[in-house]
C-alpha positions in Angstrom: 0.0 0.0 0.0 2.8 2.4 1.0 4.7 1.7 -2.3 1.5 2.3 -4.3 1.0 5.7 -2.6 4.6 6.6 -3.3 4.2 5.7 -7.0 1.0 7.7 -7.2 2.6 10.7 -5.5 5.6 10.5 -7.9 3.2 10.4 -10.9 1.2 13.4 -9.6 4.5 15.3 -9.0 5.6 14.6 -12.6 2.3 15.6 -14.1 2.1 18.8 -12.2 5.7 19.7 -13.0 5.1 19.5 -16.7 1.8 21.3 -16.9 3.1 24.9 -16.6 5.2 26.9 -19.0 8.8 27.2 -17.8 8.8 31.0 -17.9 6.1 31.2 -15.2 7.8 31.4 -11.8 5.0 31.8 -9.2 7.3 31.0 -6.2 10.9 30.9 -5.3 12.6 27.5 -5.0 12.1 25.6 -1.7 9.2 27.8 -0.6 7.1 24.9 0.5 9.7 22.7 2.3 13.1 21.2 2.3 11.9 17.9 0.6 12.4 18.7 -3.1 9.7 16.3 -4.2 7.1 17.8 -1.9 8.2 21.3 -2.7 7.9 20.5 -6.4 4.4 19.0 -5.9 3.0 21.9 -4.0 4.7 24.4 -6.3 3.0 22.8 -9.3 -0.4 22.5 -7.6 -0.5 26.1 -6.5 0.9 27.4 -9.8 -1.8 25.4 -11.7 -4.5 27.0 -9.5 -3.1 30.5 -10.0 -2.9 30.0 -13.7 -6.5 28.7 -13.8 -7.5 31.9 -11.9 -5.6 34.0 -14.5 -3.4 35.4 -11.8 0.0 36.9 -12.2 3.1 35.9 -10.3 3.7 38.1 -7.3 7.2 36.6 -7.0 8.0 38.0 -10.5 6.2 41.3 -9.7 8.3 41.7 -6.5 11.4 42.3 -8.7 9.9 45.8 -9.3 10.4 47.9 -6.1 7.5 50.1 -7.0 5.0 47.2 -6.7 2.7 46.7 -3.7 0.5 43.6 -4.2 -1.2 41.4 -1.6 -3.0 38.1 -2.5 -5.0 35.5 -0.6 -5.4 32.2 -2.4 -8.1 30.0 -0.9 -7.9 26.4 -2.1 -10.7 24.2 -0.7 -10.2 20.6 -1.7 -13.7 20.1 -3.1 -14.9 23.6 -3.8 -14.1 26.4 -6.3 -10.6 28.0 -5.9 -10.7 31.7 -4.9 -8.1 34.5 -5.3 -8.4 37.9 -3.6 -5.7 40.4 -4.6 -5.1 44.0 -3.6 -2.8 46.0 -5.9 -1.6 49.4 -4.5 -1.6 52.2 -7.0 0.8 55.2 -7.2 -1.9 57.6 -5.8 -2.4 55.5 -2.6 -5.6 53.9 -3.6 -5.7 50.2 -4.7 -7.7 47.8 -6.8 -9.4 44.9 -5.1 -9.8 41.8 -7.4 -11.8 38.7 -6.5 -11.6 35.7 -8.8 -13.3 32.3 -8.7 -12.6 29.4 -11.0 -15.1 26.6 -11.8 -13.0 23.6 -10.6 -11.9 22.5 -7.2 -8.9 23.7 -5.2 -7.6 20.1 -4.6 -8.0 19.2 -8.3 -8.2 20.9 -11.7 -8.9 24.6 -11.2 -11.3 24.8 -14.2 -12.0 28.0 -15.9 -12.4 31.5 -14.6 -16.1 32.0 -13.7 -16.0 35.3 -11.7 -13.7 38.2 -12.0 -14.8 41.3 -10.0 -12.8 44.5 -9.4 -13.4 47.5 -7.3 -11.4 50.5 -6.2 -10.3 50.9 -2.6 -9.9 54.3 -1.1 -6.6 55.6 0.3 -7.9 54.9 3.9 -9.0 51.3 3.0 -5.6 50.7 1.3 -3.7 52.1 4.3 -5.6 49.7 6.6 -4.8 46.7 4.5 -1.1 47.5 4.4 -1.1 48.4 8.2 -2.7 45.1 9.1 -0.1 43.1 7.2 2.7 45.1 8.7 1.3 44.8 12.2 1.0 41.0 11.9 4.8 40.6 11.7 4.1 38.8 8.4 7.6 39.3 7.0 9.2 37.3 9.8 6.8 34.4 9.8 8.0 31.2 8.2 6.4 30.3 4.8 5.0 27.0 6.0 4.3 25.2 9.2 6.1 21.8 9.3 3.7 20.5 12.0 0.4 21.0 10.2 -0.3 18.5 7.4 -3.4 16.8 6.1 -5.1 15.3 3.1 -8.2 17.4 2.8 -9.3 20.7 4.0 -8.5 24.2 2.9 -5.1 25.7 1.9 -4.7 29.3 2.8 -1.8 31.0 0.9 -1.1 34.7 1.6 1.5 36.4 -0.6 3.0 39.9 -0.5 5.2 41.6 -3.1 6.1 45.0 -1.7 9.1 47.4 -2.2 11.2 44.7 -3.9 10.4 42.0 -1.3 8.4 38.8 -1.6 7.1 36.5 1.1 4.3 34.1 1.6 2.6 32.3 4.4 0.8 29.0 3.9 -1.7 27.4 6.3 -3.8 24.3 6.2 -7.3 24.4 7.7 -8.5 20.8 7.9 
């Protein structure tokens, strides 16, 4: 049984790793763990979901120090994947984008079925940025080695701001 699961895991890793174009780098290497196979699997899974949601790479955006972008990716195993992103604009306002795909967060993302955008005021934008900074987000590790599971909800919060990039991943079983 254990050997069969290992073979299935290896197959999924290989399939996920070949499904994305090489030029799309959604995350830095070893973001999701020291085990290269697991890191590769999670990288492929999350990247596939972001691609299905027609989302850009915040990791790539972070190379521009003028960018301020905050994204929450909600991957529920059996429900539609959701991305909520705040992009800070030069005038201090921001755009708030909410996207939903037709698939499931633990499987194929499907196609984009909802894409809503609204403008945030300077005060709303300031509150978003202040809450992230007050949370000590930049010093938190990217993942929690003690929390694992098969089903549930993956919460991935990413920030690209002033040339920096960081993410925090949580599992909510």
